[in-house]
DRENNU-150283 format. One line per 8 residues: their letters; for each residue x, z negated, y negated of N, C-alpha, C. Coordinates in Angstrom, 3 decimals, decimal comma, always signed. Atoms other than C-alpha are relative to their C-alpha. Last residue first. Layout:
a = X Z Y X Z Y X Z Y | ...
This chain:
xxxxxxxx = +1,041 -0,934 -0,472 +82,750 -82,946 -119,279 -1,209 -0,717 +0,563 | +1,086 -0,125 +0,983 +84,744 -85,513 -121,350 -1,131 +0,915 +0,477 | +0,726 +1,256 +0,175 +86,912 -86,623 -118,419 -1,200 +0,168 -0,917 | -0,570 +0,908 +0,993 +87,959 -83,051 -117,666 -0,887 -1,226 -0,141 | +0,656 -0,005 +1,307 +86,857 -81,342 -114,460 +0,707 -0,983 -0,921 | -0,598 +0,929 +0,935 +88,580 -80,347 -111,204 -0,687 +0,134 -1,357 | -0,803 -0,606 +1,073 +86,198 -78,483 -108,920 +0,533 -1,088 -0,924 | -1,271 -0,508 -0,494 +84,918 -79,736 -105,537 +0,918 +0,609 -1,038
xxxxxxxx = +0,277 -1,102 -0,924 +81,320 -80,095 -106,729 +1,292 +0,670 +0,453 | +1,442 -0,171 -0,040 +82,606 -82,291 -109,560 -0,264 +1,248 +0,835 | +0,545 -1,197 -0,627 +86,138 -83,601 -109,287 -1,517 -0,018 -0,064 | +1,429 +0,088 -0,311 +87,922 -86,040 -111,569 -0,453 +1,332 +0,595 | +0,373 -1,228 -0,693 +91,666 -86,705 -111,906 -1,457 -0,180 +0,432 | +0,503 +0,068 -1,372 +92,314 -89,427 -114,458 -0,290 +1,395 +0,546 | +1,460 -0,027 -0,142 +94,441 -88,705 -117,524 -0,422 -0,137 +1,461 | +0,557 +1,312 +0,309 +98,044 -89,789 -118,125 -1,511 -0,079 +0,210
xxxxxxxx = -0,471 +0,952 -1,010 +99,766 -86,827 -116,442 -0,540 -1,412 -0,234 | +0,757 -0,112 -1,250 +97,579 -84,472 -118,505 +0,445 -1,017 +1,045 | -0,960 -0,241 -1,080 +99,008 -85,658 -121,823 -0,708 -0,028 +1,345 | -0,239 -1,431 -0,176 +96,177 -85,343 -124,354 +0,928 +0,304 +1,167 | -1,409 -0,279 -0,245 +94,809 -88,868 -124,144 +0,175 +1,486 +0,282 | -0,463 -0,937 +1,020 +91,312 -89,071 -125,640 +1,475 +0,373 +0,172 | +0,797 -1,231 -0,104 +89,605 -90,643 -122,616 +0,447 +1,045 -1,003 | -0,554 -0,867 -1,044 +92,443 -93,184 -122,412 -0,789 +1,299 +0,143
xxxxxxxx = -0,972 -0,956 +0,551 +91,291 -94,604 -125,775 +0,570 +0,951 +1,045 | -1,345 +0,537 +0,224 +88,335 -96,178 -124,006 +0,918 +1,055 -0,595 | -0,017 +0,786 +1,223 +84,625 -95,425 -124,232 +1,372 -0,552 -0,353 | +0,377 -0,828 +1,151 +84,760 -92,586 -121,737 +0,026 -0,771 -1,312 | -1,145 -0,642 +0,662 +86,722 -94,711 -119,264 -0,377 +0,772 -1,253 | -0,909 +1,013 +0,535 +83,865 -97,071 -118,358 +1,129 +0,654 -0,781 | +0,669 +0,673 +1,115 +81,337 -94,257 -118,003 +0,918 -1,039 -0,647 | -0,055 -0,909 +1,149 +83,808 -92,274 -115,851 -0,651 -0,647 -1,212
xxxxxxxx = -1,372 +0,007 +0,509 +84,257 -95,226 -113,484 +0,140 +0,885 -1,229 | -0,217 +1,302 +0,630 +80,485 -95,633 -113,111 +1,411 -0,090 -0,581 | +0,764 +0,056 +1,246 +80,024 -91,914 -112,457 +0,232 -1,307 -0,744 | -0,575 -0,840 +1,048 +82,834 -91,778 -109,893 -0,737 -0,161 -1,317 | +0,530 -1,348 +0,197 +81,601 -94,670 -107,798 +0,609 +0,732 -1,179 | +0,048 -0,922 -1,134 +82,097 -98,446 -107,708 -0,565 +1,351 -0,414 | +0,798 -1,171 +0,397 +83,198 -100,862 -110,420 +0,085 +1,025 +1,120 | +1,225 +0,538 +0,596 +84,386 -104,242 -109,063 -0,944 +1,147 -0,392
xxxxxxxx = +0,012 +0,179 +1,454 +86,911 -102,471 -106,870 -1,341 -0,575 -0,458 | +1,181 -0,568 +0,643 +87,206 -102,950 -103,114 +0,025 -0,330 -1,496 | +1,129 +0,919 +0,128 +90,717 -103,732 -101,983 -1,160 +0,727 -0,683 | +1,216 -0,726 +0,362 +93,701 -101,747 -100,746 -1,170 -0,980 +0,029 | +1,105 +0,927 -0,269 +97,093 -103,437 -100,746 -1,263 +0,670 -0,526 | +1,296 -0,252 +0,636 +100,019 -101,068 -100,524 -1,016 -1,050 +0,437 | +0,913 -0,761 -0,850 +103,295 -102,604 -99,424 -1,340 +0,149 -0,710 | +1,422 +0,322 +0,172 +106,009 -103,717 -101,797 -0,856 +0,931 +0,866
xxxxxxxx = +0,366 +0,884 -1,103 +109,538 -103,399 -100,451 -1,487 -0,328 -0,057 | +0,644 +1,234 +0,428 +110,206 -100,385 -102,623 -0,327 -0,833 +1,225 | -0,715 +1,139 -0,556 +112,320 -97,302 -102,360 -0,590 -1,279 -0,577 | -0,341 +0,998 +1,007 +109,822 -94,562 -103,046 +0,665 -1,183 +0,685 | -0,824 -0,588 +1,050 +109,615 -91,356 -101,014 +0,369 -0,997 -1,097 | -1,229 -0,708 -0,366 +106,831 -92,732 -98,802 +0,670 +0,587 -1,240 | +0,141 -1,387 +0,438 +104,353 -95,134 -100,420 +1,302 +0,704 +0,357 | -0,698 -0,353 +1,233 +104,678 -98,275 -98,326 -0,329 +1,440 -0,370
xxxxxxxx = -1,087 -0,973 -0,158 +102,121 -99,358 -95,770 +0,650 +0,237 -1,353 | -1,268 +0,660 -0,318 +100,028 -102,535 -95,837 +1,144 +0,966 +0,301 | -0,095 +1,431 +0,302 +96,733 -100,573 -95,805 +1,331 -0,562 +0,492 | -0,987 +0,341 +1,024 +97,388 -96,833 -95,647 +0,162 -1,478 -0,322 | -1,258 -0,749 -0,084 +95,695 -95,278 -92,621 +1,093 -0,561 -0,910 | -0,585 +0,192 -1,333 +92,914 -97,856 -92,195 +1,364 +0,687 +0,126 | -0,528 +1,359 -0,094 +92,237 -97,875 -95,947 +0,700 -0,235 +1,340 | -1,154 +0,076 +0,893 +91,856 -94,112 -96,121 +0,668 -1,372 +0,119
xxxxxxxx = -1,057 -0,771 -0,652 +89,520 -94,164 -93,104 +1,296 -0,048 -0,812 | -0,483 +0,806 -1,122 +87,419 -96,940 -94,645 +1,141 +0,698 +0,725 | -0,755 +1,118 +0,583 +87,112 -95,000 -97,897 +0,599 -0,865 +1,105 | -1,272 -0,567 +0,451 +86,089 -91,874 -95,964 +0,875 -1,075 -0,643 | -0,817 -0,286 -1,186 +83,425 -93,868 -94,104 +1,361 +0,577 -0,387 | -0,667 +1,222 -0,454 +82,091 -95,290 -97,391 +0,908 +0,244 +1,214 | +0,800 +0,762 -0,966 +81,406 -91,746 -98,612 +0,747 -1,283 +0,362 | +1,353 -0,555 +0,008 +82,530 -89,664 -101,615 -0,903 -0,666 +1,034
xxxxxxxx = +0,267 -0,888 -1,129 +85,576 -91,818 -102,194 -1,449 +0,442 +0,008 | +1,401 +0,098 -0,395 +86,533 -93,309 -105,551 -0,272 +1,054 +1,080 | +0,389 -1,194 -0,738 +90,199 -94,014 -106,242 -1,424 -0,209 +0,497 | +1,416 +0,022 -0,358 +91,579 -96,431 -108,817 -0,307 +1,306 +0,712 | +0,743 -1,241 +0,218 +95,333 -96,869 -108,889 -1,449 -0,228 +0,415 | +1,205 -0,205 -0,795 +97,611 -99,888 -109,212 -0,650 +1,328 -0,357 | +0,026 +0,634 -1,314 +101,067 -100,946 -110,315 -1,253 +0,162 +0,825 | +0,098 +1,459 +0,145 +101,298 -100,369 -114,042 -0,293 -0,700 +1,324
xxxxxxxx = +1,248 +0,427 -0,626 +102,613 -96,857 -113,601 -0,044 -1,525 -0,094 | -0,017 +0,614 -1,318 +105,457 -96,317 -116,041 -1,409 -0,279 +0,503 | -1,285 -0,113 -0,692 +106,243 -94,156 -119,073 -0,029 -0,503 +1,431 | +0,074 -0,855 -1,175 +102,812 -93,406 -120,472 +1,281 +0,130 +0,801 | -1,023 -1,025 +0,130 +103,495 -94,815 -123,944 +0,072 +0,910 +1,219 | +0,088 -0,549 +1,347 +101,602 -97,994 -123,182 +1,165 +0,967 -0,178 | -0,345 +0,921 +1,072 +101,930 -98,408 -119,442 -0,225 +0,667 -1,351 | -1,404 +0,058 +0,381 +100,160 -96,047 -117,092 +0,195 -0,998 -1,129
xxxxxxxx = -0,277 +0,504 +1,346 +96,839 -96,280 -115,273 +1,504 -0,115 -0,243 | -1,217 +0,798 -0,064 +96,692 -94,087 -112,158 +0,302 -0,492 -1,414 | -0,563 +0,401 +1,288 +93,144 -92,767 -111,905 +1,186 -0,916 +0,238 | -1,295 +0,648 -0,206 +91,640 -90,809 -109,032 +0,604 -0,293 -1,365 | -0,547 +0,659 +1,183 +87,998 -89,744 -108,841 +1,308 -0,668 +0,383 | +0,394 -0,778 +1,177 +86,134 -87,424 -106,462 +0,514 -0,605 -1,305 | +0,214 +0,827 +1,186 +87,519 -88,494 -103,088 -0,333 +0,890 -1,193 | +0,389 +1,339 -0,452 +87,365 -87,017 -99,586 -0,243 -0,956 -1,171
xxxxxxxx = +1,448 +0,180 +0,056 +87,292 -83,453 -100,935 -0,454 -1,380 +0,440 | +0,613 -0,709 -1,122 +90,842 -82,631 -99,820 -1,524 -0,130 +0,035 | +1,393 -0,143 +0,453 +92,651 -83,578 -103,014 -0,736 +0,869 +1,011 | +0,472 -1,322 +0,455 +95,848 -84,521 -101,190 -1,488 -0,006 -0,378 | +1,443 +0,041 -0,263 +96,772 -88,238 -101,017 -0,616 +1,313 -0,476 | +0,243 +0,965 -1,080 +100,571 -88,356 -100,747 -1,465 -0,011 +0,437 | -0,745 -0,458 -1,178 +101,149 -85,180 -102,772 -0,261 -0,907 +1,191 | +0,692 -1,183 -0,511 +98,357 -86,114 -105,182 +0,737 +0,612 +1,186
xxxxxxxx = +1,186 +0,431 -0,745 +99,877 -89,573 -105,529 -0,737 +1,195 +0,597 | -0,461 +0,635 -1,230 +103,238 -88,089 -106,469 -1,182 -0,454 +0,855 | -0,344 -1,081 -0,934 +101,576 -85,728 -108,971 +0,551 -0,561 +1,314 | +1,202 -0,579 -0,588 +99,933 -88,767 -110,582 +0,341 +1,095 +1,002 | +0,798 -0,781 +0,953 +103,267 -90,483 -111,119 -1,200 +0,606 +0,725 | +0,928 -0,970 -0,593 +105,149 -93,207 -109,223 -0,813 +0,670 -1,108 | -0,500 -1,341 +0,327 +108,021 -94,926 -111,051 -0,835 +1,106 +0,636 | +0,060 -0,241 +1,444 +106,158 -98,246 -111,142 +0,513 +1,378 -0,403
xxxxxx = -1,306 +0,108 +0,661 +105,551 -98,203 -107,384 -0,079 +0,404 -1,475 | -0,521 -1,350 +0,214 +101,838 -98,637 -106,517 +1,371 -0,153 -0,684 | -1,420 -0,097 -0,346 +101,348 -102,232 -105,414 +0,523 +1,432 -0,010 | -0,973 +0,814 +0,729 +97,542 -102,147 -105,527 +1,404 +0,224 +0,551 | -1,216 +0,014 -0,805 +95,092 -99,456 -104,430 +1,047 -0,727 -0,837 | -1,246 +0,053 +0,749 +91,731 -100,244 -105,954 +1,143 +0,013 +1,015
């Protein structure tokens, strides 16, 4: 989990900061009811533990560039680990039926973007 995400941050902002370079296969930025604001954290699942450690080393206690905030990122291990486990949890929630693309998680399978229901 990446905590202290600025509330005005959107998925496209995270994708600019954390390019989809194959190091992760799941990225979810939960938004407030109505999809107006980030609620302050993001879930990201890396394809290897080494890639997760590298991400953490580069970004722990740093601010998200382009956002005026004093809050620094705090990266911690999530209770649920792995893309498949995260997808299983989300499939039973209303977020799996959200039509607005900016509110849905980003999921990759074999390097290709896929929908949550696939």
